[in-house]
C-alpha positions in Angstrom: -0.6 34.9 3.4 2.5 32.9 4.8 3.6 29.1 4.7 2.5 28.9 8.2 -1.0 30.1 7.1 -1.2 27.1 5.1 -0.8 24.5 7.4 -3.0 26.6 10.1 -5.6 26.0 7.4 -5.4 22.8 6.8 -5.3 21.8 10.2 -8.7 23.8 11.2 -10.2 22.2 7.7 -9.2 18.6 9.5 -10.3 19.1 13.0 -6.8 19.0 14.1 -5.0 20.6 17.1 -1.6 19.8 16.2 0.6 19.1 13.5 1.0 15.4 12.4 4.4 14.2 11.8 3.8 13.7 8.1 2.8 17.2 7.5 4.2 20.6 8.3 6.4 23.6 6.8 9.4 22.1 5.3 10.9 25.7 4.2 8.9 28.9 5.3 8.4 31.7 3.1 7.1 35.0 4.9 5.0 36.1 1.7 3.2 33.4 -0.5 1.7 35.1 -3.8 1.7 32.0 -6.1 1.5 28.2 -5.3 2.4 25.4 -7.2 0.4 22.2 -5.6 0.1 18.3 -6.2 -0.1 14.8 -5.2 3.5 14.1 -5.7 6.2 17.3 -5.7 9.5 16.3 -6.9 12.3 18.0 -7.9 10.6 18.1 -11.8 7.7 19.7 -10.5 9.9 22.2 -8.6 11.6 23.1 -11.5 8.2 23.7 -13.4 7.5 25.9 -10.3 9.9 28.3 -10.7 9.1 28.3 -14.8 5.6 29.7 -14.0 6.5 31.9 -11.2 5.3 30.1 -8.1 7.0 31.1 -5.1 5.9 27.8 -2.6 4.7 24.4 -3.5 2.2 22.7 -1.5 2.5 18.6 -1.7 0.5 16.0 -0.4 2.8 12.9 -0.1 5.6 14.3 1.9 8.6 14.0 -0.4 11.4 15.3 1.9 12.5 16.6 5.1 10.5 15.5 8.5 7.5 14.9 7.3 9.0 12.0 4.9 10.2 10.1 8.2 6.6 10.8 10.1 4.7 8.4 8.1 5.1 5.2 10.2 4.3 7.7 13.5 0.7 8.7 11.9 0.2 5.2 11.7 -0.6 4.7 15.3 -3.9 6.9 14.7 -5.0 3.9 13.5 -5.2 2.5 16.7 -7.9 5.2 17.6 -9.9 4.6 14.4 -10.2 1.0 15.4 -11.4 1.6 19.0 -14.0 4.3 17.6 -15.3 1.6 15.4 -15.4 -0.8 18.4 -12.4 -2.7 18.4 -10.9 -3.1 22.1 -7.6 -1.5 23.0 -5.6 -4.3 23.4 -6.8 -5.9 20.2 -6.3 -2.6 18.2 -2.9 -2.1 19.6 -1.9 -5.9 18.7 -3.7 -5.7 15.0 -1.3 -2.8 14.1 1.9 -3.5 15.8 2.4 -7.0 15.5 3.9 -6.8 11.9 3.2 -4.0 9.9 4.2 -0.8 11.6 7.4 -2.6 12.4 7.6 -2.9 8.3 6.7 0.6 7.7 9.1 1.7 10.3 11.6 0.3 9.0 11.1 1.4 5.2 10.7 4.8 6.2 14.2 4.8 8.0 15.9 3.6 4.8 14.5 6.6 2.7 16.2 9.2 1.2 14.3 12.0 3.0 16.5 15.3 2.3 17.1 15.0 -1.7 13.2 16.9 -2.6 13.7 19.6 0.4 17.3 20.4 -0.8 15.9 20.9 -4.3 13.3 23.3 -2.7 16.1 25.0 -0.7 18.4 25.7 -3.4 15.6 26.9 -5.8 14.2 29.5 -3.1 10.7 27.9 -3.0 8.5 27.6 0.2 7.7 24.0 0.8 4.4 22.6 2.6 3.4 18.9 3.1 0.1 18.1 3.6 -0.4 14.5 4.2 -2.6 13.5 6.9 -4.6 17.1 7.1 -6.0 16.2 3.6 -6.8 12.5 4.2 -9.0 13.6 7.2 -10.6 16.4 4.9 -11.9 13.5 2.5 -12.4 11.0 4.9 -15.0 13.3 6.8 -15.9 14.1 3.8 -17.2 10.9 2.3 -18.1 9.6 5.6 -20.7 11.9 6.0 -21.8 11.6 2.3 -22.2 7.8 2.6 -24.0 8.0 6.1 -26.7 10.6 4.5 -27.1 8.1 1.1 -26.9 4.5 2.9 -26.6 5.1 6.8 -30.2 3.8 7.6 -30.1 1.3 4.3 -27.5 -1.5 5.6 -29.4 -3.5 2.7 -28.3 -1.4 0.2 -25.9 -3.3 -2.6 -22.4 -2.3 -3.0 -23.3 -1.1 -6.6 -25.3 1.5 -5.1 -22.1 3.0 -3.4 -20.1 2.8 -6.4 -22.7 4.8 -8.9 -22.9 7.2 -5.6 -19.1 7.8 -5.6 -18.9 8.3 -9.4 -21.6 12.0 -8.5 -18.6 13.2 -6.9 -16.1 15.0 -9.5 -13.1 13.5 -8.2 -13.9 9.8 -8.8 -15.9 10.9 -12.0 -13.0 12.6 -13.6 -10.5 10.0 -12.8 -9.2 7.0 -14.9 -9.0 4.9 -12.2 -12.6 4.7 -10.8 -14.0 3.3 -7.7 -14.2 -0.8 -8.0 -15.0 -3.6 -5.6 -12.4 -5.3 -4.1 -14.4 -7.9 -1.9 -17.7 -8.6 -2.3 -20.0 -8.7 -5.0 -22.0 -6.0 -6.6 -25.5 -7.3 -4.8 -23.5 -7.6 -1.7 -25.1 -5.7 1.5 -23.2 -3.1 2.8 -24.0 -3.4 6.3 -22.2 -0.2 8.4 -19.9 1.7 6.1 -16.4 3.2 7.1 -14.1 5.0 5.4 -10.5 4.6 6.1 -8.6 7.1 4.5 -6.4 8.5 7.1 -3.4 6.6 9.3 -0.6 7.3 6.7 -0.9 3.9 4.4 -2.9 0.5 5.3 -2.8 -1.0 8.2 -2.2 -5.0 7.3 -4.5 -7.7 7.2 -4.9 -7.9 10.7 -6.1 -3.8 11.0 -8.6 -4.5 8.4 -10.4 -8.1 9.7 -10.5 -6.4 13.1 -12.9 -3.5 11.6 -14.9 -6.2 10.4 -14.7 -8.3 13.6 -16.1 -5.3 15.7 -19.1 -5.0 13.0 -18.2 -3.1 10.3 -19.7 -4.1 6.8 -17.9 -2.2 4.2 -14.7 -0.7 4.5 -14.0 2.4 1.7 -10.3 3.0 1.4 -8.0 4.1 -0.7 -6.3 1.4 -2.0 -5.9 -2.0 -1.0 -2.5 -4.7 -0.9 -3.0 -7.9 -2.4 -2.3 -9.6 1.3 -5.4 -7.8 2.5 -7.5 -8.4 -0.3 -7.0 -12.2 0.1 -7.0 -12.2 3.8 -10.5 -10.6 4.1 -12.0 -12.9 1.4 -10.7 -16.2 3.6 -12.3 -14.3 6.7 -15.7 -14.1 4.8 -17.2 -11.5 6.3 -17.0 -7.7 4.8 -16.8 -6.0 1.7 -13.8 -3.6 0.5 -14.7 -0.7 -1.9 -11.5 1.0 -3.1 -12.6 4.4 -3.9 -9.1 5.5 -5.7 -5.9 6.6 -4.7 -5.1 9.9 -6.3 -8.8 10.8 -6.6 -9.4 10.5 -2.5 -6.2 12.5 -2.4 -7.6 15.3 -4.5 -11.0 15.4 -2.8 -8.9 16.1 0.5 -6.4 18.7 -1.5 -9.1 20.4 -2.9 -11.2 21.1 0.5 -8.1 22.9 1.3 -7.7 24.9 -1.8 -11.0 26.1 -1.8 -10.4 27.0 2.0 -7.1 29.0 1.3 -8.9 30.4 -2.0 -11.7 31.5 0.4 -9.3 33.3 3.1 -6.7 34.3 0.4 -8.5 35.2 -2.8 -5.6 37.3 -3.9 -2.9 33.9 -3.7 -2.8 32.4 -7.0 -3.1 28.3 -6.7 -2.4 26.1 -9.8 -2.6 22.3 -9.7 -0.1 19.6 -11.1 1.0 15.9 -10.4 -2.4 14.2 -10.5 -4.1 16.9 -8.4 -8.0 16.4 -10.2 -10.3 19.2 -10.1 -13.4 19.5 -8.1 -15.8 20.1 -11.0 
């Protein structure tokens, strides 16, 4: 296995035909024998990789190279997500681009984007970032999971969603478990949409657009206060926060299982918050 095999496996698992801007091979390696993988792989984890004899690091959040700059570009995927949910295209574009996209573009522009990539290069490590593909793996899994249980029962209370999520190992094993951020335990869920991908939270206008289109409950990885307050003021939908690191772990574990099935000779070691899947 080489580093290109890793990213191609990720694309196939996520149903993508091209590498998203926030993912990809930062430093190629022709033969991968041992991988250190985690949610946030920085210089400290790279030194750990050398200590344990790993030759490649596989990270979820992009910390260096071009993938580090690509976070704002993949936010445009949220327009397609809104349209699929029933939001008119013109409203979807304006909801994302009115404010939030510009904020994130300016923030990413100011980042030190080569620091971690430099460290990996000097340490002789292969480096692969897998952000959007892993988020999509988790999003698809959880949407199917919730559709099977609540797709024909819009009257199910939010507390039943929380109970259901806790049957999934990554949520059960996480110290920061699923919570209701908008709504009450007895609130009816309505139509449930899992919204994990798209780089980062699209902001109040995007979230409100989903509810205007008929979504009853958004299941998100995390949700900032301004979004929570805007949705409460709107008085329409519910927000369940499944958990950030736990949801990231679901996506990365899906990729790890696929890699282990295809390349059983490669050793993969988890670190940096990546939760076990059992």
